[in-house]
Backbone as CSV, one residue per row, in Angstrom:
resi,resn,N_x,N_y,N_z,CA_x,CA_y,CA_z,C_x,C_y,C_z
1,UNK,0.581,-1.554,-0.087,-0.091,-0.160,0.023,0.680,1.115,-0.381
2,UNK,0.373,2.192,-0.509,0.981,3.655,-0.600,1.075,4.157,0.642
3,UNK,1.999,4.963,0.974,1.667,5.860,2.445,0.590,6.821,2.077
4,UNK,-0.017,7.187,1.256,-1.400,8.055,1.829,-2.565,7.375,2.355
5,UNK,-2.728,5.811,1.040,-3.421,5.210,1.569,-3.896,4.639,3.050
6,UNK,-2.224,4.352,3.430,-1.804,4.173,4.718,-2.060,4.768,5.929
7,UNK,-2.359,6.221,5.526,-2.447,7.503,6.415,-4.016,7.339,6.485
8,UNK,-4.718,7.373,5.307,-5.976,7.383,5.700,-6.531,6.080,6.003
9,UNK,-5.984,4.703,6.031,-6.575,3.482,6.997,-6.112,3.930,8.610
10,UNK,-5.171,4.560,8.297,-5.140,4.758,10.151,-5.789,5.727,10.663
11,UNK,-6.446,6.772,9.917,-7.199,7.760,10.448,-8.889,7.437,10.535
12,UNK,-8.752,6.546,9.724,-10.140,6.078,9.586,-10.036,5.141,10.525
13,UNK,-9.248,4.176,11.265,-9.020,3.321,11.955,-9.415,3.954,13.422
14,UNK,-9.013,5.033,13.759,-8.982,6.130,14.728,-10.142,7.070,15.059
15,UNK,-10.864,7.083,14.230,-12.008,7.886,13.597,-13.039,6.223,14.499
16,UNK,-13.045,5.763,14.084,-13.890,4.565,14.172,-13.888,4.256,15.233
17,UNK,-12.858,4.208,16.119,-12.381,4.314,17.115,-13.097,4.517,18.702
18,UNK,-12.861,6.062,17.801,-13.650,7.074,19.014,-15.041,7.215,18.980
19,UNK,-15.850,6.977,17.458,-16.907,6.846,17.345,-17.462,5.670,18.156
20,UNK,-16.755,4.486,18.460,-17.243,3.173,19.230,-17.019,3.465,20.625
21,UNK,-16.244,4.281,21.174,-16.504,4.775,22.479,-17.375,5.798,23.062
22,UNK,-17.759,6.560,21.964,-18.518,7.136,21.964,-20.071,6.730,22.304
23,UNK,-20.541,5.711,21.286,-21.383,5.087,20.948,-21.823,4.255,22.719
24,UNK,-20.177,3.862,23.059,-20.135,3.002,24.130,-20.947,3.843,25.620
25,UNK,-20.640,4.862,25.473,-20.676,5.728,26.897,-21.985,6.216,26.561
26,UNK,-22.586,6.233,25.537,-24.327,6.274,25.347,-24.998,5.277,25.757
27,UNK,-24.532,4.149,25.746,-25.519,3.095,25.606,-25.062,2.354,27.186
28,UNK,-24.080,2.768,27.967,-24.224,2.947,29.756,-25.225,3.500,30.394
29,UNK,-25.823,4.507,29.558,-27.063,5.547,30.092,-28.304,4.342,30.523
30,UNK,-29.014,4.629,31.535,-30.410,3.833,31.888,-31.144,4.336,30.935
31,UNK,-31.284,5.715,30.478,-32.423,6.226,29.389,-31.631,7.495,28.704
32,UNK,-32.240,7.136,27.644,-31.444,8.601,26.831,-32.786,9.706,26.649
33,UNK,-32.260,10.790,26.102,-32.845,11.871,26.138,-33.300,12.010,24.409
34,UNK,-34.590,12.187,23.706,-34.724,12.405,22.480,-33.696,12.785,22.052
35,UNK,-32.609,14.120,22.534,-31.883,15.015,21.782,-30.269,13.585,21.615
36,UNK,-30.317,13.037,22.740,-28.817,11.738,23.111,-29.517,10.304,22.180
37,UNK,-30.984,10.040,21.711,-31.077,9.113,20.998,-30.853,9.424,19.456
38,UNK,-31.117,10.621,19.129,-30.119,11.146,17.623,-29.374,11.410,18.012
39,UNK,-28.257,11.660,18.575,-26.863,11.497,18.633,-26.469,9.846,18.317
40,UNK,-27.141,9.102,19.615,-26.729,7.888,18.882,-26.847,7.343,17.649
41,UNK,-27.984,7.729,16.936,-28.427,7.517,15.793,-26.801,7.702,14.872
42,UNK,-26.746,9.013,14.818,-25.941,10.123,14.035,-24.771,9.465,14.062
43,UNK,-24.620,9.095,15.128,-22.518,8.107,15.649,-22.801,6.945,14.887
44,UNK,-24.083,6.002,15.208,-23.816,4.347,14.906,-23.710,5.158,12.803
45,UNK,-24.218,6.038,12.425,-24.293,6.162,10.615,-23.008,6.438,10.649
46,UNK,-22.084,7.269,11.713,-20.722,7.919,10.977,-19.929,6.686,11.245
47,UNK,-20.180,5.859,12.375,-19.115,4.874,12.472,-19.785,3.325,11.611
48,UNK,-20.613,3.318,10.997,-21.163,2.495,10.308,-20.189,3.246,8.378
49,UNK,-20.080,4.288,8.419,-19.441,5.034,7.119,-18.090,5.201,7.936
50,UNK,-17.392,4.874,8.250,-16.240,5.228,8.281,-15.973,3.524,8.385
51,UNK,-16.631,2.625,8.793,-15.779,0.994,9.010,-15.884,0.762,7.263
52,UNK,-17.159,1.344,6.154,-17.226,1.155,4.833,-16.195,1.784,4.217
53,UNK,-15.600,2.859,4.454,-14.893,3.651,3.810,-13.191,2.916,4.182
54,UNK,-13.096,2.737,5.646,-12.212,1.866,6.014,-11.683,0.616,5.153
55,UNK,-13.172,-0.477,5.077,-13.075,-1.495,3.960,-12.721,-1.550,2.468
56,UNK,-13.348,-0.171,2.265,-12.887,-0.148,0.711,-11.264,0.779,0.544
57,UNK,-10.608,1.329,1.749,-9.581,1.959,1.635,-8.568,0.509,1.813
58,UNK,-8.666,-0.476,2.648,-8.333,-1.552,2.495,-7.792,-2.389,1.292
59,UNK,-9.309,-2.237,0.586,-8.999,-3.087,-0.685,-8.248,-2.750,-1.895
60,UNK,-8.207,-1.588,-1.505,-7.665,-0.414,-2.480,-5.875,-0.737,-2.524
């Protein structure tokens, strides 16, 4: 792999981990406000997007 691809993979792995931690923090709460529920949904979507982009970068 090339250096730019390696850098992208590293950045995506880091972002995916950050999103995982944010989701875990919210999941530990007994109840979520509507705003927190919306945040959880957005975080999960972004996490999935990061995972998809990470897999695509690994294939290239």
